[in-house]
Structures are given as structure tokens and as C-alpha cells.
N, C-alpha and C positions, 0 to 999 in steps of 0.2 A: 767191758765198757770201751767203746771206740773213742779215739782221741777227739773226733768232731762232736761227740756227745758230752764233753766236759766243758763247763764254763771256766774260763781262765782270765779273760780281760777285765780290768778294773771298770771299764766303761759298762760292760754287761752287768756286773754286780750293782753298780750305782743305779743303773736304769731299773733293775728289778726292785731294788730297795725303795727307790723314790716313786716309781710309777706302777709297780706291781701291787698285789694284795698279799696279806699274810693271815695265816691260821695257826693258832697255837694248840698243842695237845699235851698230854702228860709227859712224854719223852722227847717230842720233836716240835720245832717251830718250822713252818713251811712258808716260804715266799714263792710266789709264782706269777708268771706273766706270759701272755701269748707272744710267740716270736715269729710267726708266719714262715717257718721253715718246715720242710717235710719230715723233721725228726725232733725229738726232745733233747734238750741240753740240761745238765744238772750239775750240782756241786754239793758236797757233803762236808759240813764244817763242825768242829768241836772246839770251843774256846778253852782257855786254861781253867775256867771255873769247873769244868767237867772233872779235871784231875791231872795226874801226870801224863807223860806221853803214852804210856801203856794203856791207860784208861781212855784217852782221847782216840787212839788208834782203834781200840775195841769198839768205841761208840760209832766211829765211821764205818767199820766193818759191819756192825749190826744194821746200820741204816742202809748201806749198800745192798746187803742181802735181802732186807725187807723190801727195798725198791725192786730188786731183781724179781722177786716172787710176785709183785703186784703190777709190774709195768705193762702186762698184756691188757689190763683193764683201762689203761690211759690212752686218750687220743694223742695223735702226733701234733707237734707245733707249739710246744710250751717250754718255758725255762723254769726250772725248779731249783730252789736253794733249800736244802735240809740242814737245819742247825740243831745240834744235840743240846738238850737241857741237862743240868747237872744231876737230875734224877735218873738218867740213863745208866749211871755208873754200875749199878748192881742188877740191871734188868736182864731178863732172858730174851732170846731172839723172838719168841712168839709174842711176848708183850710189846716189843718194839714194833713188830709187824702190825699188830692190832692198832697201835697208836698211829702209825704212819697211814694205815688204811683209813682210819677215822678222820685224820686231817685231810687226806685226799678226797674222801667222800664229801666232806663239808665244803670243799672248794667248788664243787659242782662241775668239775671237768671230767670225772670218771665216767666210763661207759656203763650203762645199765646191764 
């Protein structure tokens, strides 16, 4: 993931939370908003409700890998925030990928 593709500024997060849309799924909550840039930006978050630091880092790794496998289906020009739910703690990578794809499909931004 390139540095320009990562959301970092508080202003960006606030804008997505307040003006964007959200979709929840079994393992992931997805916030998204159009950014009018020629590339996508994203953030992967896991709160302390997910577990200790080992579980939170694993949750982020699972979400990043799932995104990497599905990013070719996504159009450019969106901001995504992926938030792990506490159910992700014992999930397998394939289950998280399925959940993430389901959430992305329900947003209506995926390519057919």
C-alpha cells in the first residue's frame, strides 16, 4: 500500500464519518465516500473491543489482505474506512474476505 493511499488526517476521517455512507457486515463495518481523486484511499481500524494488540493487528492484517484480493473490482476515486468488529477475532481469512466483498457489493461501487 502506497503512502498516498492511506487515510491519515483527522479532517478526512471526520468528513467520511459525517458525510459518507456506512454498511455493516458480520466481521466488518465499512464507511465510504467519493473523493474525486484518481486513486482510492483507505484506513483499517480495530478498536480495543476486538481484543489485545495481537488480535487487533491480526484483524487489520486480515482486512488488508481481503482488500488486496478484491481491489481490482473497485473503481478509483473513493475513500474507505474498514472497521473490524469483535467477531473477527477467531475468523479465517476466507470468511473475512467474503464479508468484506459482501459489504463492498452492497455499497454499489463495485464493478460488475
